[in-house]
Structures are given as C-alpha cells and as structure tokens.
C-alpha positions, 0 to 999 in steps of 0.5 A: 327605860327610853327617853320619851322626849328623845323619842318624840324628836324622831316623829316630824308630825308631832311638831305640827299644830292644829289651829295653832295648838300643839298636836296631841295624837291619842289615836295610835290604836288606829294607826301609829305615827312614823319616825323619820327613820322609817320615812327616810328608809322608804325614800331611799328605797325609791331613790336607790333600789326600786324594782320588782323583786324575784323577777330579774337578775339585774342589780336593782332587782336583786337589791329589792329582792334582798330588802323584801326577803330580809324583812321576812327574816327580821319579822320571824326573829321579832316574833320568834318564829321557827322559819322565815317561811312561816311569815306571809306578807299581807296588807293588814290583820283583816286580810290575814284573817280572811286568808285563814278563813278562805285557805284553811277554814272553808276547805276543812271546817263544816257542820258540826265543827265549831269555832270559838270567838269572843264578844270583844273581837274586832270585826276582822275576827268575826266577819270572816268566820261568819262567812265560813259558818254561812257557807259551810255550816260550821257553828260559832260560839262566843265567850262573854266578858265579865263586869271588869272587861276580862274574858269569862274563860269558864265559857271557853269549854272546847269540845270534840267539835271545836276545831278552832279558837280565834281570839284577840290578844288585846282588845282595841276597845277595852284594852284587856290583855287576854291570857293567850298562852293559857287559852292556847294550851286549853285549845291544843289539849282539845286538839283545836287550832289557836288563832291570835289577833295580834294587831294591838299586842305585837306593836306594844309588848314582846310576843313569842309565837313559840312560847304562846304556842299559837298556830296563826298570828296576825298583825298590821305594820301600820300600828307599829311605826311602819307604812299602811298596807303591809301586814303579817300572817304567821302560820306554822309551816306544816299548816301553810304547806297543807293550805291552798292559796287565797289569791292566784296569779303572778309570783305565787305560781311555779309553772303554768300550762294551758291546762293547769298551774302549780303553786310556788312554795310557802310563803310565796304561794300566798303572795300573788302579784307585785309585793309591797316592797316599800311597806316591807322596807318600812316594816324592817326599819320599824322593827329595828327602831322598836328593837333599839328601844326594847320591847320590854321598855315599850311595854313598861312605858305604856303601862306607866302612861296608861296608869297615869291616864286612868288616874287622871280620868277618874277625877272627872265626874260623869266619865265612865271608863270601860275595861279593867281598872289596873294598867297591868291588865290592859294595853294603852287603850282607854275607851270612855263616855262622858255623861251627856255628850255623844262621843262624836261631839266629844271628839269634835270638841277635843279636836278644837284643842288639838287633841286627836282621839277616835269615836264610834264603835271601833269596828266592835259593834257586838261589843258595843251592844254588849256594853249597852252603848251606841259608841265610845270615845277612845284615847290610845297611847304609844311610845311617843305619848307623854304625861303632858298629853294626858294632862291636856286630854283631862283638862280638855274633857273638863272644859268640854263638860263645862260647855255642855253643862251650860 
C-alpha cells in the first residue's frame, strides 16, 4: 500500500490555500490534479524536444516522434492491448465516442439495428448514439437501474437486431462499477460489439481489454494525472482497419493528388493534423507514476477512502447518498443531496471552507430525471485523498446544515 501523505508531496496544488484555508480537492472525477513529475516532463519537452513529429529528419523531430509513439506503446501495455496500433490518440472520451459513432456506427448501423445503452450513461455515451439514430434510423434501448443504483441486467436481452452494446464501466454519478466482463460476454454471444466508457475506471483500477473482451474502450488522460486534451480510443485492429477516418487532412493521409487521396495506416489514419505531443508526454509520465504506485494499490486506497466517506456521511441527518452502499461495488465517487439545501448552494458554502466539490447534473440529465432530482452534490476521490479531508467534508456539511436550519 502506498503512503498517501508521501503521494501528496508530489502535488504542488495541494499546498494551496483557499481564502486562508487548506485546499480540500474532492472533484477528481471531473479532473485529477497533476504531480510534479508530469508537470516537469511537459516543461522538459518544451525546453528540449519541441517539434512537429512524423514530418522531418532533424534531431528534435525524431525525439518528438519517439516520445509520441512511445506513449502509444505504453498505453497499450497499460490496458494490455495486443498492438500499439490499436491505440488512437484523441482529445478526450467524448471525442473517442464520436469517432466510433461517425466512423463505425453511421456507415454500418441502420434500421432495424439496435444499440443498447443505460440510463446511467454520461452524455458522451448517449448523444453520439442519438445522432446515429436520428440520421440512420437505428434504435436505442436503455437498461434501467435498480433501487441500489446497479444495472438491471435482466433488461440487457440483446437480440438479432442488437449490433452494439455501449456502457460505462463506472458511473460518474452513482459510482456503480458495472460487471463489464460479463456484459461483454453476453454481447459477443449475441454477435454484438461491446463499447466501454472507461473514463471513470481506467484511472482508478487495473483494466485489461483482452480480459474484458471489449471491442472499443475510451478514456481521458486528464482524469489520470495527465494534461487535458489527451485521450485514448482503444479499438480492435481489424475493426479500426475497416473503418473510415473521422477527420481528414495532414498526418492521416498517405498520398494526395488533385483527384483523390488515400489514407494512412492505423492508427495514424484517425489522427489528423498536428498531434498533442505535450499531452502524450504528460500521459506517458502519468502512466509511469500510476504503475509505480501499482493499480491494485490505487484501487485498494480508493475503496478504503470511499468506505470511510460512506460511513462518515451516513452520520449526517437528512443527507441522501445515491448508488450502492458497499464501497467494493463502487468507485471513488459519492453523489448526495442534503435536505433543504440545493446542491449549488451547498457547493458554494463548502468552497468557503476550502472544499472543492462539484454540483449539478454531472452531464447525466437522464439519470437525474430517473432519480427524481434536478441535481446533486458530488465528492470524488483519488490517490491523494485522505481521511482528514473526508472529516473536513463531513464537518463542513454539518455546519452547512446548521446555517440553513436557522
């Protein structure tokens, strides 16, 4: 088990104070903070290696290319992909889902084809498929949730028209960790493709795409210690080779005449324009950092913190937590409401205590409607979260309640 206090020493921002109070950052599901190792790696790249990769033979370009492509290999190893070519760099999970929708689903899925989703999905795993439905006539089916916030898998039931199942690995609202290996097996037995939104899982637990058996996996670097605007789409190589590119121009081209163009090989076929080398450098270092900690220990720490937080929050009268009550069934995300206080007001008050949480619908409007609430407050944890910070949250919530009860 890693030492959380030692980990915290690597994060400069955690030394900040908000209006004289120590920063308690509990919004890691939105974006993680960055260790000094990642910050320094980006700084070194710009000071020593900055160039546009793949385009020239001078030393800086060769170094930039090597840094960029070595990150691809490292990502493949991190999620146990068969080939580095199965790793496509995108900006974020949202762009990865759009790439699948435009390059795979739009050309191939039509009426009466069906795509199965769930009501707990982030908008990034709903809106692209609505676009496919509205433009191609493919239908959408949504799996409901049970009272405990887990999926009602009895509703999965793929049929001969079901061509794709696309689900989140871990809910960014409920924290629910879905049994994606079992779901993928059901999808494949039906001949359906299986797409996994890994935005809330890849940063927090060991993920093995070959063990899961998914056809596509999407995740974002900024939620796992890396910079913003670097994300990953994993896809089985044979699927990627059969897909048309999402964006056109520059590095994704092999040959151009005035009459036509031919596309580059996978993965570059899907990476038009100047790539985000800075982001790749940061992602590479972030993966090194997580590997040094050990993803099993990352998950263990998160379960312990989540269990502690669930226990502390249960002591507050009028506070309702959404999702599974057992820490081993959920990620480090706890969404809640405190009776009589709107989540936005609550987040504002907590900020006065130096505590950063998120409030709102969390890009999950259909789930909010299903829960019968307009919004929720959300505290989310990561490798640097301590029990002291959970205590600070619980105490601030109790004081907030006292203020509003006057």
